[in-house]
N, C-alpha and C positions, 0 to 999 in steps of 0.2 A: 504494500500500500504506500502511496506517495504521501509525504508529509505536507500539510498546508499550514500556513501561519493563521491560527485560529485566535480571534479576539473575543473576549467575554465582556459584555456590557451588563453588569449586574443591575444597574438602574433601569435599563430597558428590558431586562430579562431576555437576552438573546446572545447567541454566538454568531459570529460572522467571519467570513474570509472573502477575499477578492482574488479571482483566478482569471487571468487574461482579460482583465477589466470588468468581469461579471461579478456582481455582488451575490453571494450565497449566504443563506441564513438558516438558523434554527431558532424558533421562538418558543418560549416556555412561560409558565407561571408557577408560582409556589402556592401551596395550600396546606392546610393542616389535615392530616389523616389520622387513622387509628393509632399508628405507630410513630407519629411525629410528622415532620415536614416532608411533603411530597413535591418533587419537581415533575410537573406535568408538561410533556413535550407536545405542543400544540401544532407546530408546523415545521417542516423541513423543506426548504426551497433551494433548488439548484437550477439555474437556467439551462435549457436544452443545449445551448451552444457549448457548455463546458461539462455536460453530463457524462457519466460513464467513467469518471476518473477517480472515484472513491471519495469525492468531496462530501457528499451527504453522510457517508460512513464516518468520516473524520469529525464532522460536526456532532453527530450522535455520540461518538466515542468521547468527545470533550464534555458533553453534558453528563454522561454516566460517570466520568472521572470526577467531575465536580460533586455529583451526588455522593459518590463513595467517600470522597475527602471530607465532606460535611456530614456524613452519616445520615443522609436523606434517602428516602425511597424514590422510585421513578415510576411514573405512569406514562408509558409510551402511547399517548393518545392519537398521534398522527400515524397513518398507515405505514409509512416508511420506517419510523422508529419502532413500531410494533413488530414488523417483519425482521428488522435488524436484531431486536432483542431475542426473538425466537431462535435466531441463528447463532447467538453468542451465549452459550450456557454459562460462561464465567460471570455474567451479570444477573443471573436468575435470582440471586439473593437480594438484589436491589429492587426488584419489581414490587410495586404496591398492590 
């Protein structure tokens, strides 16, 4: 997988990266769940012009890494994040 410079904007609750001039993003919101704070991934967007390079995966990986660091659970509410989580057994313990 290629590494992309991922920025986290906690105030806007989003992760972003720019690839070949195209803005790619993952938007989330925080909520309280039964077991504490839950990071709910609402949307992962990568323009078609730069798709297929693992950018969405890098954004979701960053979101799960933040959740693990902060001891939060994750609700992969967007379809891409849900599919990604199903394919990565190493994050099963983080799922809300």
